[in-house]
MIKELUM-15593 format. One record per atom (N, C-alpha, C): x, y, z; residue in one letter. Coordinates in Angstrom, 2 decimals, padded with zeros to 5 digits. Each point is the difference from the previous one (the first is absolute). Layout:
MIKELUM-15593
X,Y,Z,A
...
This chain:
MIKELUM-15593
029.87,043.72,-074.07,M
-001.10,000.76,000.60,M
000.51,000.73,001.25,M
-000.48,001.24,000.18,N
000.40,000.76,001.19,N
-000.67,-000.57,001.26,N
000.42,000.53,001.17,R
-000.48,-000.56,001.27,R
-000.88,000.99,000.77,R
-000.63,000.92,-000.70,I
-000.86,000.98,000.68,I
-001.15,-000.73,000.71,I
-000.68,-000.89,-000.71,K
-001.14,-000.72,000.58,K
000.45,-000.85,001.18,K
001.12,-000.71,-000.17,E
000.52,-000.87,001.06,E
000.26,000.80,001.28,E
000.66,001.15,-000.13,L
000.32,000.83,001.16,L
-001.27,000.63,000.59,L
-000.90,000.39,-000.87,R
-001.28,000.59,000.47,R
-000.77,-001.02,000.84,R
-000.10,-001.22,-000.50,Q
-000.74,-001.04,000.72,Q
000.70,-000.40,001.29,Q
001.34,-000.03,-000.01,K
000.74,-000.31,001.23,K
-000.28,001.03,001.09,K
-000.27,001.22,-000.43,N
-000.28,001.07,000.95,N
-001.50,000.19,000.24,N
-000.80,-000.98,-000.49,N
-001.46,000.00,000.21,N
-000.65,001.30,-000.47,N
000.38,000.42,-001.20,L
-000.55,001.23,-000.55,L
-000.81,-000.30,-001.26,L
-001.14,000.65,-000.12,T
-000.75,-000.05,-001.26,T
000.62,001.01,-000.96,T
-000.37,-000.07,-001.26,L
000.48,000.98,-000.97,L
-000.39,001.41,000.44,L
-001.22,000.12,000.47,R
-000.49,001.31,000.43,R
000.79,000.53,001.20,R
000.25,-000.88,000.97,A
000.73,000.42,001.20,A
001.43,000.42,-000.35,A
000.66,-000.77,-000.88,L
001.35,000.37,-000.41,L
-000.01,001.32,-000.76,L
-000.97,000.15,-000.86,G
-000.11,001.24,-000.78,G
-000.15,001.22,000.89,G
-000.79,-000.14,001.05,E
-000.21,001.12,000.93,E
001.29,000.36,000.74,E
000.80,-001.03,000.30,K
001.22,000.24,000.75,K
001.09,000.66,-000.83,K
000.01,-000.27,-001.31,I
001.06,000.58,-000.84,I
-000.56,001.01,-001.01,I
-001.27,000.37,000.20,N
-000.63,001.01,-000.85,N
000.00,-000.41,-001.48,N
-000.60,-001.17,-000.27,M
-000.06,-000.52,-001.35,M
-001.32,-000.74,-000.18,M
-000.58,000.06,-001.18,S
-001.29,-000.65,-000.22,S
000.15,-001.52,000.00,S
-001.03,-000.70,000.48,S
000.03,-001.46,000.04,S
000.02,-000.59,-001.40,S
-000.64,000.70,-000.96,S
-000.02,-000.51,-001.38,S
001.40,000.04,-000.60,S
000.77,001.05,000.30,R
001.36,000.09,-000.51,R
000.88,-001.07,000.66,R
-000.17,-000.18,001.29,L
000.76,-001.03,000.70,L
-000.30,-001.39,-000.56,L
-001.26,-000.24,-000.32,S
-000.39,-001.28,-000.57,S
000.71,-000.24,-001.33,S
000.11,001.05,-000.80,Q
000.69,-000.12,-001.29,Q
001.49,-000.28,000.20,Q
000.58,000.60,001.04,Y
001.41,-000.25,000.30,Y
000.19,-001.46,000.43,Y
-000.89,-000.48,000.85,E
000.11,-001.37,000.51,E
-000.09,-001.04,-001.12,E
-000.87,000.23,-000.95,T
-000.22,-000.96,-001.08,T
000.96,000.19,-001.17,T
000.82,001.05,000.07,G
000.96,000.25,-001.07,G
-000.58,000.68,-001.22,G
-001.25,000.47,000.10,K
-000.62,000.70,-001.13,K
000.57,001.41,-000.16,K
000.61,000.46,001.07,R
000.59,001.34,-000.03,R
001.31,-000.05,000.80,R
001.04,000.67,-000.51,E
001.31,-000.02,000.66,E
000.19,001.28,000.82,E
000.26,-000.14,001.29,P
000.22,001.20,000.83,P
001.25,000.76,-000.43,P
-000.02,001.30,000.21,K
001.21,000.80,-000.22,K
000.94,-000.23,001.18,K
001.25,000.41,-000.16,L
001.00,-000.24,001.04,L
-000.43,000.60,001.34,L
-000.57,001.23,-000.04,E
-000.40,000.62,001.26,E
-001.14,-000.77,000.69,E
-000.83,-000.69,-000.81,T
-001.07,-000.82,000.56,T
000.57,-001.26,000.63,T
000.96,-000.60,-000.69,W
000.68,-001.16,000.58,W
000.63,000.38,001.34,W
000.61,001.19,000.03,Q
000.66,000.45,001.23,Q
-001.02,000.20,001.12,Q
-001.14,000.57,-000.35,K
-001.04,000.23,000.99,K
-000.50,-001.32,000.58,K
-000.23,-000.97,-000.86,L
-000.46,-001.31,000.44,L
001.08,-000.72,000.82,L
001.25,000.09,-000.46,A
001.10,-000.64,000.72,A
000.17,000.61,001.38,A
-000.10,001.32,000.09,D
000.12,000.69,001.29,D
-001.13,-000.41,000.95,D
-001.20,-000.10,-000.56,F
-001.15,-000.35,000.84,F
000.16,-001.41,000.59,F
000.42,-000.96,-000.84,F
000.13,-001.39,000.47,F
001.37,-000.27,000.63,F
000.88,001.00,-000.05,N
001.34,-000.11,000.58,N
000.79,-001.15,-000.63,N
000.02,-000.02,-001.33,V
000.76,-001.01,-000.75,V
000.78,000.71,-001.11,V
001.06,-000.63,-000.53,P
000.72,000.58,-001.14,P
-000.87,000.01,-001.25,P
000.23,000.94,-000.87,I
-000.78,000.08,-001.25,I
000.11,-001.29,-000.82,I
001.22,-000.58,-000.19,P
000.07,-001.24,-000.80,P
-000.85,-001.14,000.55,P
-000.18,-000.02,001.34,Y
-000.81,-001.07,000.58,Y
-001.47,000.18,-000.39,Y
-000.52,001.20,000.15,I
-001.42,000.21,-000.31,I
-000.26,-000.10,-001.51,I
001.04,000.24,-000.80,Q
-000.13,-000.14,-001.46,Q
000.00,-001.47,-000.42,Q
000.41,-000.89,000.91,G
000.03,-001.42,-000.33,G
001.29,-000.43,-000.67,G
001.03,000.84,000.06,I
001.29,-000.31,-000.63,I
000.80,-000.98,000.85,I
-000.07,000.18,001.31,T
000.75,-000.88,000.90,T
-000.82,-001.24,000.33,T
000.64,-000.97,000.65,I
-000.70,-001.24,000.33,I
-001.00,000.24,001.14,I
-000.96,-000.88,000.09,S
-001.03,000.09,001.04,S
000.28,-001.04,001.09,S
-000.78,000.08,001.07,E
000.09,-001.00,001.06,E
-000.26,-001.39,-000.55,E
-001.01,-000.13,-000.87,N
-000.33,-001.30,-000.58,N
001.15,-000.54,-000.83,N
000.65,000.89,-000.77,D
001.16,-000.42,-000.82,D
001.07,-000.61,000.90,D
000.32,000.72,001.09,A
001.07,-000.45,000.90,A
-000.37,-001.30,000.71,A
-001.22,-000.05,000.53,V
-000.43,-001.20,000.73,V
-000.04,-001.21,-000.93,V
-000.54,000.19,-001.20,N
-000.09,-001.12,-000.94,N
001.37,-000.52,-000.41,N
000.99,000.91,-000.10,M
001.35,-000.45,-000.33,M
000.56,-000.88,001.12,M
-000.20,000.42,001.25,L
000.50,-000.80,001.11,L
-000.75,-001.33,000.13,L
-001.29,000.02,-000.27,V
-000.78,-001.25,000.00,V
000.55,-000.94,-001.07,V
000.32,000.56,-001.16,G
000.57,-000.81,-001.09,G
001.34,-000.59,000.35,G
000.82,000.78,000.72,W
001.29,-000.53,000.46,W
-000.21,-001.13,001.01,W
-000.96,000.19,000.90,L
-000.24,-001.00,001.03,L
-000.52,-001.31,-000.58,L
-000.92,000.09,-000.97,N
-000.57,-001.24,-000.55,N
000.76,-000.53,-001.22,N
001.06,000.74,-000.40,G
000.85,-000.49,-001.09,G
-000.47,000.34,-001.39,G
-001.03,000.84,-000.13,S
-000.51,000.32,-001.34,S
000.73,001.17,-000.64,S
000.80,000.75,000.77,C
000.78,001.13,-000.54,C
001.49,-000.31,000.12,C
000.73,000.29,-001.05,G
001.45,-000.19,000.02,G
000.69,001.15,000.69,G
001.32,-000.10,000.12,Y
000.77,001.06,000.65,Y
001.37,000.08,-000.67,Y
000.76,001.07,000.31,F
001.27,000.26,-000.67,F
001.20,-000.43,000.85,F
000.40,000.85,000.92,D
001.25,-000.20,000.74,D
-000.18,-000.70,001.34,D
-001.22,-000.07,000.49,F
-000.24,-000.56,001.33,F
-001.12,-001.05,-000.07,F
000.15,-001.04,000.82,N
-001.04,-001.03,000.06,N
-001.12,000.53,000.89,N
-000.94,000.72,-000.60,M
-001.03,000.67,000.76,M
-000.96,-000.98,000.68,M
-000.16,-001.17,-000.58,H
-000.84,-001.03,000.62,H
000.58,-000.39,001.37,H
001.29,-000.29,000.02,R
000.64,-000.39,001.26,R
000.07,001.18,000.97,R
000.30,001.20,-000.51,I
000.09,001.18,000.86,I
-001.32,000.24,000.73,I
-001.10,-000.12,-000.71,L
-001.32,000.19,000.62,L
-000.28,-001.07,001.05,L
000.33,-001.23,-000.32,I
-000.22,-001.09,000.97,I
000.83,000.24,001.26,I
001.28,000.36,-000.19,D
000.88,000.27,001.15,D
-000.53,001.17,000.82,D
-000.52,001.01,-000.69,H
-000.53,001.18,000.68,H
-001.21,-000.37,000.87,H
-000.89,-000.81,-000.55,L
-001.18,-000.42,000.75,L
000.38,-000.89,001.18,L
000.99,-000.87,-000.22,K
000.47,-000.87,001.10,K
000.63,000.82,001.12,K
000.69,001.08,-000.38,F
000.61,000.87,001.00,F
-001.06,000.54,000.96,F
-001.20,000.27,-000.54,Y
-001.10,000.49,000.83,Y
-000.84,-001.14,000.57,Y
000.57,-001.21,-000.07,E
-000.59,-001.19,000.63,E
-001.34,-000.42,-000.62,E
-000.13,000.28,-001.30,V
-001.15,-000.56,-000.72,V
000.31,-001.48,-000.22,V
-000.93,-000.86,000.31,S
000.25,-001.44,-000.06,S
000.21,-000.48,-001.44,S
000.74,-001.09,-000.14,E
000.26,-000.57,-001.32,E
-001.30,-000.44,-000.67,E
-000.92,-000.52,000.79,S
-001.28,-000.45,-000.57,S
-000.80,001.18,-000.56,S
000.06,001.15,000.69,T
-000.70,001.20,-000.48,T
000.65,000.51,-001.28,T
001.33,-000.01,-000.03,I
000.72,000.46,-001.19,I
-000.33,-000.90,-001.19,I
000.00,-001.32,000.21,K
-000.32,-000.93,-001.08,K
-001.43,000.22,-000.50,K
-000.91,000.26,000.93,S
-001.40,000.26,-000.40,S
-000.08,001.27,-000.83,S
000.78,001.01,000.38,A
-000.01,001.29,-000.71,A
000.51,-000.13,-001.43,A
000.86,-000.99,-000.24,M
000.52,-000.22,-001.35,M
-001.10,-000.45,-000.96,M
-001.09,-000.52,000.54,H
-001.10,-000.49,-000.83,H
-001.30,000.78,000.23,H
000.09,001.02,000.84,N
-001.19,000.78,000.34,N
000.35,001.49,-000.09,N
-000.40,000.64,-001.09,K
000.40,001.39,-000.24,K
-000.51,000.96,001.07,K
-001.19,-000.25,000.50,E
-000.55,000.90,001.02,E
000.81,-000.08,001.29,E
000.39,-001.21,000.38,L
000.84,-000.18,001.19,L
001.38,000.63,-000.24,L
000.54,-000.18,-001.20,A
001.31,000.58,-000.33,A
-000.06,001.53,000.10,A
-001.06,000.59,-000.53,K
-000.16,001.45,000.08,K
-000.08,000.47,001.45,K
-000.73,-000.74,000.80,K
-000.16,000.35,001.41,K
001.36,000.00,000.71,K
000.81,-001.03,-000.25,L
001.32,-000.09,000.63,L
000.92,001.13,-000.47,L
-000.04,000.27,-001.29,I
000.86,001.05,-000.55,I
-000.37,001.37,000.55,I
-001.29,000.28,000.07,L
-000.44,001.28,000.54,L
000.34,000.15,001.47,L
000.02,-001.12,000.73,E
000.32,000.05,001.42,E
001.50,000.10,000.26,E
000.80,-000.73,-000.80,Y
001.43,-000.09,000.31,Y
000.91,000.80,-000.93,Y
-000.57,000.57,-001.07,V
000.77,000.92,-000.86,V
-000.86,001.26,-000.22,V
-000.40,000.68,001.07,P
-000.97,001.10,-000.12,P
000.49,001.21,-000.79,P
001.32,000.18,-000.11,L
000.52,001.16,-000.70,L
-000.47,000.06,-001.45,L
-000.26,-001.15,-000.61,I
-000.37,000.00,-001.41,I
-001.39,000.57,-000.26,I
-000.74,000.31,001.05,T
-001.32,000.60,-000.18,T
000.06,001.53,000.11,T
001.17,000.53,000.34,R
000.11,001.44,000.25,R
000.32,000.75,-001.28,R
-000.76,001.03,-000.26,I
000.09,000.72,-001.26,I
001.39,000.58,-000.26,I
000.69,000.60,000.99,P
001.35,000.50,-000.28,P
000.93,-001.09,-000.52,P
-000.15,-001.24,000.52,F
000.82,-001.11,-000.48,F
-000.42,-000.40,-001.42,F
-001.29,-000.15,-000.23,L
-000.50,-000.40,-001.32,L
000.36,001.02,-001.07,L
000.04,001.27,000.39,S
000.23,001.08,-000.96,S
001.42,000.02,-000.55,S
000.88,-000.82,000.57,K
001.38,-000.05,-000.49,K
000.13,-000.87,-001.25,K
-001.08,-000.74,-000.33,F
000.11,-000.99,-001.07,F
-001.01,000.25,-001.12,F
000.49,000.00,-001.25,D
-000.92,000.00,-001.13,D
-000.34,-001.46,-000.33,D
-000.92,-000.19,-000.93,K
-000.47,-001.36,-000.31,K
001.15,-000.90,-000.48,K
000.96,000.58,-000.72,K
001.10,-000.78,-000.55,K
000.88,-000.60,001.10,K
000.03,000.66,001.16,S
000.87,-000.45,001.09,S
-000.39,-001.39,000.52,S
-001.24,-000.41,-000.27,L
-000.45,-001.33,000.42,L
000.65,-001.11,-000.82,L
000.46,000.34,-001.19,T
000.54,-001.03,-000.91,T
001.47,000.19,-000.33,T
000.62,001.08,000.47,D
001.42,000.22,-000.34,D
000.93,-000.20,001.19,D
-000.54,-000.46,001.15,G
000.85,-000.31,001.14,G
000.10,001.09,001.06,G
-000.47,001.22,-000.29,R
000.15,001.09,000.97,R
-000.88,-000.20,001.23,R
-001.22,-000.44,-000.21,F
-000.90,-000.25,001.13,F
000.52,-001.18,000.83,F
000.44,-001.03,-000.69,E
000.58,-001.16,000.69,E
001.17,000.43,000.88,E
000.87,000.84,-000.54,N
001.18,000.46,000.72,N
-000.40,000.73,001.29,N
-001.04,000.82,-000.09,E
-000.44,000.77,001.17,E
-000.62,-000.91,001.07,E
-000.71,-001.03,-000.43,I
-000.58,-000.94,000.95,I
001.10,-000.82,000.67,I
001.05,-000.34,-000.76,A
001.14,-000.72,000.58,A
000.66,000.85,001.08,A
000.10,001.32,-000.23,I
000.56,000.91,001.00,I
-000.90,000.03,001.23,I
-001.29,-000.10,-000.23,L
-000.98,000.12,001.08,L
-000.07,-001.25,000.88,L
000.01,-001.20,-000.60,I
-000.25,-001.21,000.79,I
001.04,-001.09,-000.17,I
001.04,000.23,-000.78,G
001.01,-001.02,-000.22,G
000.91,-000.18,001.21,G
000.89,-000.98,-000.10,S
001.00,-000.21,001.04,S
001.00,001.16,-000.04,S
000.91,000.04,000.99,G
001.00,001.05,000.01,G
000.81,000.03,-001.27,G
000.44,-001.17,-000.47,A
000.80,-000.08,-001.22,A
-000.81,000.43,-001.22,A
-001.27,-000.38,-000.04,E
-000.85,000.37,-001.15,E
-000.29,001.49,000.00,E
-000.22,000.57,001.18,R
-000.24,001.44,000.08,R
001.24,000.77,-000.46,R
001.17,-000.47,000.42,A
001.24,000.67,-000.40,A
000.19,-000.09,-001.51,A
-000.24,-001.19,-000.56,S
000.14,-000.20,-001.44,S
-000.96,000.88,-000.79,S
-001.24,000.09,000.49,A
-001.01,000.83,-000.68,A
000.36,001.49,000.06,A
000.53,000.43,001.13,Q
000.42,001.40,000.13,Q
001.14,000.30,-000.94,Q
000.98,-000.91,-000.08,I
001.15,000.20,-000.87,I
-000.45,000.14,-001.46,I
-000.97,-000.83,-000.40,S
-000.44,000.02,-001.41,S
-000.66,001.32,-000.39,S
-000.43,000.78,001.00,K
-000.63,001.30,-000.29,K
001.01,001.12,-000.20,K
001.24,-000.21,000.49,I
000.99,001.07,-000.01,I
000.70,000.08,-001.35,I
000.10,001.19,-000.55,K
000.75,000.24,-001.23,K
001.32,000.64,000.37,K
001.07,-000.79,-000.03,F
001.30,000.48,000.43,F
000.69,000.84,-001.08,F
-000.22,-000.34,-001.25,T
000.60,000.73,-001.12,T
-001.03,000.10,-001.13,T
000.35,000.76,-001.03,N
-000.87,000.10,-001.17,N
000.26,-001.12,-000.99,N
001.07,-000.76,000.26,D
000.35,-001.13,-000.86,D
-000.76,-001.23,000.51,D
-000.96,-000.48,-000.78,E
-000.86,-001.10,000.45,E
000.78,-001.28,000.27,E
000.99,-000.30,-000.85,D
000.79,-001.22,000.19,D
000.81,000.09,001.30,D
000.62,001.15,000.21,R
000.79,000.21,001.21,R
-000.91,000.00,001.23,R
-001.15,000.61,-000.16,N
-000.97,000.04,001.10,N
-000.43,-001.41,000.41,N
-000.26,-000.85,-000.99,F
-000.40,-001.38,000.27,F
001.13,-000.77,000.69,F
001.23,000.27,-000.43,E
001.16,-000.67,000.59,E
000.12,000.36,001.49,E
-000.15,001.28,000.32,I
000.08,000.45,001.40,I
-001.12,-000.62,000.82,I
-001.22,000.02,-000.55,Q
-001.15,-000.58,000.71,Q
000.23,-001.48,000.29,Q
000.54,-000.73,-000.99,T
000.25,-001.43,000.15,T
001.03,-000.27,001.09,T
001.08,000.80,000.00,Q
001.05,-000.18,001.00,Q
-000.52,000.29,001.42,Q
-000.76,001.07,000.13,L
-000.56,000.35,001.31,L
-001.00,-001.05,000.46,L
-000.79,-000.49,-000.93,D
-000.99,-001.02,000.34,D
000.70,-001.25,000.52,D
001.07,-000.42,-000.67,A
000.75,-001.18,000.42,A
000.61,000.22,001.39,A
000.50,001.21,000.23,L
000.58,000.33,001.30,L
-001.05,-000.12,001.11,L
-001.19,000.56,-000.23,F
-001.06,-000.06,001.01,F
-000.47,-001.43,000.22,F
-000.04,-000.80,-001.06,Q
-000.40,-001.40,000.16,Q
000.98,-000.72,000.92,Q
001.31,000.28,-000.19,D
001.02,-000.61,000.87,D
-000.18,000.44,001.45,D
-000.27,001.29,000.19,V
-000.17,000.53,001.36,V
-001.18,-000.68,000.69,V
-001.13,-000.07,-000.70,Y
-001.18,-000.61,000.61,Y
000.16,-001.50,000.21,Y
000.79,-000.64,-000.86,M
000.26,-001.42,000.18,M
000.79,-000.23,001.30,M
000.98,000.87,000.23,K
000.78,-000.08,001.24,K
-000.87,000.27,001.22,K
-000.91,000.97,-000.14,I
-000.91,000.31,001.11,I
-000.87,-001.21,000.33,I
-000.50,-000.67,-001.05,D
-000.83,-001.19,000.21,D
000.79,-001.12,000.68,D
001.25,-000.15,-000.42,E
000.85,-001.03,000.60,E
000.22,000.28,001.48,E
000.31,001.26,000.32,L
000.21,000.39,001.40,L
-001.27,-000.17,000.83,L
-001.13,000.31,-000.63,S
-001.28,-000.14,000.69,S
-000.28,-001.46,000.34,S
000.29,-000.89,-000.96,E
-000.20,-001.43,000.23,E
000.91,-000.51,001.11,E
001.25,000.45,000.02,K
000.94,-000.40,001.05,K
-000.48,000.48,001.36,K
-000.51,001.21,000.03,L
-000.51,000.57,001.25,L
-001.18,-000.79,000.53,L
-000.88,-000.38,-000.92,Q
-001.17,-000.80,000.38,Q
000.41,-001.36,000.55,Q
001.01,-000.61,-000.63,S
000.46,-001.31,000.46,S
000.66,000.09,001.37,S
000.71,001.12,000.26,L
000.64,000.19,001.30,L
-001.06,000.17,001.10,L
-001.09,000.67,-000.34,K
-001.09,000.22,000.97,K
-000.65,-001.33,000.39,K
-000.04,-000.92,-000.96,K
-000.60,-001.31,000.27,K
000.92,-000.84,000.89,K
């Protein structure tokens, strides 16, 4: 389903008010919202320009705020799996970094509304349309969305690993994977050394 109604309501507009602003009848807009009639490309463009969003977003092709938030809630409470990164732990570490208490985090694992509140507060980028518009629905299940969230809130080593996995060094997939693996291992070693030095520094301060 397209997101014309969702965007209209977010902007506190009635069908009539929106129609007046873009010079279109409310009855036609209603048909577009319910899917009874398909807008032409120029109409999609007009609507996208008015709401200041990409055409794929208003068409409902890309993921929504609810899609993104629900995925993170699922990672936090353990109901959603993940591919290359332990998203459950990454989210917990991210919340702890912002000094969210362990008791609050544990409560959020069993309370979806609390989990949503924490995610919206501490991972606000996932509510922004330019960010959401980068992902189609399939990206939620093929690892691409996970990879981007790891870049956003993961540790230094995880962010580096996620960035590397996005780079296509050659057209040869096997060779490309080999290079990515070698670079990933190198970055893991670097960050391990950094952690060791950090621990030594902390002990010296004590």
